[in-house]
C-alpha positions as CSV (number, residue, x, y, z in Angstrom):
1,M,177.6,-55.1,-75.3
2,S,177.4,-51.8,-74.5
3,A,179.5,-48.9,-76.0
4,S,179.7,-47.1,-72.6
5,G,183.4,-46.7,-72.0
6,I,184.4,-47.7,-75.1
7,I,188.4,-46.7,-76.0
8,K,188.8,-47.5,-79.8
9,V,192.3,-47.3,-81.5
10,C,191.7,-47.9,-85.5
11,G,193.5,-48.1,-88.1
12,L,195.9,-50.9,-87.0
13,C,198.1,-52.6,-89.5
14,R,200.9,-54.7,-87.5
15,E,201.2,-56.9,-84.5
16,E,203.0,-55.0,-82.4
17,D,200.6,-51.9,-82.8
18,V,197.8,-54.3,-81.8
19,D,199.8,-55.6,-78.9
20,Q,200.5,-51.9,-78.0
21,A,197.0,-50.6,-78.0
22,L,195.7,-53.4,-75.7
23,A,198.5,-53.0,-73.2
24,A,197.5,-49.2,-73.1
25,G,194.0,-50.5,-72.4
26,A,192.1,-49.9,-75.6
27,S,188.8,-51.9,-75.3
28,A,188.2,-52.0,-79.3
29,L,190.2,-52.1,-82.1
30,G,189.6,-51.1,-85.4
31,F,190.8,-52.9,-88.9
32,V,190.0,-50.9,-92.3
33,H,189.4,-52.6,-95.2
34,H,188.7,-50.0,-97.6
35,P,191.5,-50.1,-100.7
36,P,191.6,-46.2,-100.7
37,S,192.5,-45.7,-97.8
38,A,196.4,-46.0,-96.1
39,R,195.0,-48.3,-93.6
40,H,193.7,-50.8,-95.9
41,L,194.2,-54.3,-95.0
42,E,193.9,-56.9,-97.7
43,V,191.6,-59.9,-96.8
44,E,194.4,-62.2,-95.3
45,R,196.0,-59.5,-93.6
46,L,193.2,-58.6,-91.9
47,V,191.9,-61.9,-90.8
48,D,195.5,-62.6,-89.3
49,L,195.2,-59.3,-87.4
50,V,191.7,-59.8,-86.1
51,Q,192.8,-63.4,-84.9
52,H,195.7,-62.3,-83.4
53,A,193.8,-59.6,-80.9
54,R,191.1,-62.2,-80.5
55,E,193.8,-64.5,-79.1
56,H,195.3,-61.9,-76.5
57,S,192.1,-60.0,-75.7
58,S,188.7,-59.9,-75.1
59,A,188.5,-56.3,-76.9
60,H,186.0,-55.9,-79.3
61,T,187.3,-56.3,-82.8
62,V,185.6,-53.9,-85.7
63,L,185.9,-54.4,-89.2
64,V,185.6,-50.6,-90.8
65,L,184.1,-50.6,-94.5
66,V,182.9,-48.4,-96.6
67,D,180.2,-49.0,-99.0
68,A,180.0,-52.6,-97.6
69,V,177.6,-55.4,-99.2
70,P,176.2,-57.4,-96.6
71,E,176.8,-61.0,-98.1
72,R,180.3,-60.0,-98.4
73,V,181.2,-58.7,-94.9
74,L,179.0,-60.6,-93.2
75,A,181.5,-63.6,-94.6
76,L,184.2,-61.8,-93.8
77,A,183.1,-61.4,-90.4
78,E,182.4,-65.1,-89.8
79,R,186.0,-65.8,-91.3
80,S,188.0,-63.6,-89.0
81,G,185.6,-63.7,-85.9
82,A,185.2,-59.9,-85.7
83,S,182.8,-58.8,-83.3
84,H,181.5,-55.9,-84.8
85,L,181.0,-54.2,-88.2
86,Q,181.4,-50.2,-88.6
87,L,179.7,-48.9,-91.6
88,C,181.2,-46.0,-93.0
89,G,179.8,-45.5,-96.5
90,S,176.6,-44.9,-98.4
91,E,175.0,-48.4,-97.0
92,D,171.4,-48.8,-96.7
93,P,169.6,-50.0,-93.5
94,R,167.1,-51.9,-95.6
95,D,169.9,-54.1,-96.7
96,W,170.6,-54.5,-93.0
97,S,167.3,-55.1,-91.6
98,A,167.7,-59.5,-91.6
99,D,168.8,-60.7,-88.0
100,L,172.2,-60.5,-87.6
101,S,173.3,-63.4,-85.4
102,G,177.0,-62.4,-85.3
103,P,178.7,-59.1,-85.6
104,S,177.1,-56.3,-83.9
105,L,176.6,-52.9,-86.1
106,W,178.2,-49.7,-85.7
107,R,177.3,-46.7,-87.9
108,R,179.4,-43.9,-88.9
109,I,177.6,-40.6,-89.0
110,A,178.8,-37.4,-90.6
111,V,178.4,-34.7,-88.3
112,G,176.7,-32.1,-90.3
113,P,173.7,-31.3,-92.4
114,G,171.5,-34.8,-92.1
115,A,173.0,-36.2,-89.4
116,L,170.1,-36.4,-86.9
117,E,168.3,-38.0,-89.9
118,E,170.9,-40.8,-90.5
119,L,171.1,-41.6,-86.9
120,E,167.1,-42.0,-86.7
121,R,167.4,-44.3,-90.0
122,W,169.5,-46.6,-88.3
123,T,168.4,-46.5,-84.8
124,D,166.7,-49.9,-84.3
125,L,169.8,-51.7,-86.3
126,C,172.7,-50.4,-84.7
127,E,174.6,-50.9,-81.3
128,A,176.4,-47.6,-81.5
129,F,177.2,-44.7,-83.8
130,V,180.6,-43.3,-84.2
131,L,180.6,-39.5,-85.0
132,D,183.4,-38.3,-86.9
133,H,184.2,-35.5,-89.6
134,P,182.3,-35.1,-92.9
135,G,185.4,-34.8,-95.0
136,A,185.7,-38.2,-95.4
137,P,184.6,-41.8,-94.4
138,G,187.3,-41.6,-91.8
139,G,191.2,-40.8,-90.5
140,T,190.7,-37.1,-91.3
141,G,192.2,-36.1,-88.2
142,V,189.3,-33.1,-87.7
143,E,187.7,-32.2,-85.0
144,V,183.8,-32.5,-85.4
145,D,181.1,-29.6,-84.8
146,G,181.2,-30.1,-80.9
147,V,177.3,-28.8,-80.7
148,L,175.7,-31.3,-83.3
149,A,177.7,-33.9,-81.9
150,R,176.9,-33.3,-78.2
151,D,173.0,-33.4,-79.4
152,L,173.4,-36.9,-81.3
153,A,175.2,-38.3,-78.2
154,S,172.2,-37.5,-76.1
155,R,169.8,-39.0,-78.5
156,A,171.8,-42.7,-78.9
157,P,174.8,-44.3,-77.8
158,C,177.7,-42.5,-79.4
159,I,181.4,-43.1,-80.1
160,L,183.0,-39.5,-80.8
161,A,186.0,-39.8,-83.6
162,G,187.6,-37.1,-85.3
163,G,190.9,-35.5,-84.4
164,L,191.4,-36.8,-81.2
165,D,194.5,-37.6,-79.3
166,G,195.9,-37.7,-75.5
167,A,196.0,-33.7,-75.6
168,N,192.6,-32.8,-76.2
169,V,190.2,-35.9,-75.5
170,A,189.4,-35.1,-72.4
171,A,188.1,-31.7,-73.5
172,R,186.4,-33.3,-76.2
173,I,184.6,-35.9,-73.9
174,Q,183.3,-33.2,-71.4
175,A,182.0,-31.2,-74.2
176,V,180.0,-34.1,-76.3
177,E,179.8,-36.5,-73.3
178,P,179.8,-39.8,-75.4
179,M,179.9,-43.1,-74.5
180,G,183.4,-43.9,-76.1
181,V,185.9,-42.4,-78.1
182,D,187.8,-43.6,-81.4
183,A,191.2,-42.1,-82.8
184,S,193.4,-43.1,-85.3
185,S,195.5,-40.7,-87.6
186,R,196.7,-38.5,-84.6
187,L,198.1,-41.6,-83.1
188,E,200.5,-42.3,-85.8
189,R,204.0,-41.7,-86.8
190,E,203.2,-42.2,-90.5
191,P,199.8,-43.8,-91.9
192,G,199.5,-47.1,-90.5
193,I,202.2,-47.1,-88.1
194,K,201.0,-46.1,-84.6
195,D,203.3,-44.1,-82.1
196,P,203.0,-46.1,-78.8
197,A,203.6,-43.0,-76.8
198,A,200.4,-41.4,-78.4
199,V,198.5,-44.3,-78.0
200,S,199.2,-44.6,-74.2
201,A,198.5,-40.7,-74.0
202,F,195.2,-41.2,-75.5
203,T,193.9,-44.2,-73.5
204,E,195.2,-43.0,-70.6
205,A,193.6,-39.6,-70.7
206,A,190.3,-41.0,-72.2
207,R,189.9,-43.5,-69.6
208,Q,190.4,-41.0,-66.9
209,A,187.6,-38.8,-68.7
210,L,185.4,-41.2,-69.4
211,T,185.2,-42.2,-65.7
212,T,184.6,-38.8,-64.5
213,E,181.9,-38.5,-67.0
214,G,180.1,-41.6,-65.8
215,T,180.4,-40.6,-62.0
216,P,177.2,-39.4,-60.6
């Protein structure tokens, strides 16, 4: 499925936050499986949340992973029914070259030196690229270099992340012209606990801006 118009709410840890994101109009939901993260979900909890989302919507369900081992995460995707894998670590595209009959791949690109080369290495495998700040695998709450991000987004389907919220997402969409957007930490009351008002403000502003950008 195309990444065009994607509005992703990431770092979801509770059923009520999944429901709120869906009610607000999110078209993709991110579930983190990375123990150092404050939003990490153990396997059983992750499976439960993904299945809850699938029962209530057709939104993308995205497993957000760092240094993923193909056999393990493909088994996890099959068990949970997740539609996408978002690879955010030091994964090598040569390990993912086999035909993936299940989940689609998104690749996180650190918007900094070497970003274009990394994008080109993964182009044949990935449905889309998530442009994020190079400071950490995700959840930094820091905006990316808009000039470089815009160049990357002109070359491949890209989902903009990094410090987005309802107050700035429209301007960032206008500046970068991505195919979609992704937010997590700025939509929270505390790590792993979403703020419903912030989620709604982000999704509404993003929807309006992406619709405007897509209008000839």
